[in-house]
N, C-alpha and C positions, 0 to 999 in steps of 0.2 A: 884563573881568574872566572869562577862560574859568575854568569851572568852580561861577561862583557858584550855580547854581539846585541843582547837586548839594549843594554844600555847603550848602547853607540845608534841602532836602531829608534831608539825615544830619541836620542838626543837631536839627530837627524831631522826625523818629524817636527818635534818640535822646531829647530830651524826654520824648516820650511814654513808651518805654521805663521812663526811669528815674522815672517818674510812677507808672507801673505797679508797680513792682518797690519802690518804696516804702510804695507801699498793701499788695502781699503780706505786705512785713516788717512791717507795723504789724498786721495781721489775723494771723500769725504770735502775733505779742507780746501779743497782745489773748490768744486762745487761751489761750497759756500761763499768763496772768498768772491769769485767769479761769476753769482750772482749777485752777491750785494754789492759789487763795486758795478755791477751794469745799473744799480737800483741808485746807489749815488752819486754816478758821475755826473759832474758838472756837462749840460748838452746845450747849446748854443745852435749849432748845424748838426748835429747829433753824428758827426764821424767818429768822433770818439768811442762813442757809448758801442758802437757796430761794429769797431775793430778790437773791440776787448775780444781774448780767446782762451783758451782753457787749452791745457796740451799735455802730453805725456812723452816723457824722451827718455827713455831707459827705465831706469827706476825713478826717476825725478819728476813730477806733476809742477806745471808751470802755467802762472796765468799773468797772462800780460798785455800789451798792445804792440801793433808795429808803426802806429801813427806817431808821425816827428814830433808833435807839439806834446806827449802826453805826459814826457819827461816834466816840462817847464808848466803844467797843469797841477799837477802833484805837488812838486813841490817851490813852485814859484818863482819868481825872476824879481829885478829891482824897479821894476814897473806895475807887477800883479801880483797881487795877492796869490800865495797859494790855495789850491783846493781838492786837499787830499781825498782820494777815493780807492787806489791800490792797498796804503798802508791799514787806517781804519779796516777796513773789508778785511784783511789778513788775522788782524788780531783779533777780530770780533768770531774768526774761525777758531780759535783758540785749538791751533795743530797739537801745543804739548801734552792737553789736556786727553784727544781724540786717542793722539800713537799712546801715551796710559793705558789707556782703557781699552784700548784693541791687546797692545801687548800681556795685558793682566789676562784678558778673556784667551789669549791663543795660549800662555800658559795653562791654566786651569781644567 
């Protein structure tokens, strides 16, 4: 089969390019989410905002906090209305659109 080696090399290069593009899109979305969450998180003492972190573990980029009451602020309780800050931030980051755009650029 003629051109087989070249085809395999191009496909491997495309795979690497797509992986890097997806990682870059995830990093951008995580950074956007973190910045927006820091801007809209309810502030009473400042502890929750100060514990918001963005980190990468393997291929995953995460935004979150170790603050013990963060879940209750985000989702609310029967005595406290929800004040979401992470979910709206992630939705506004439009990760899906970023990923599609990055993959299209990597393929072409």
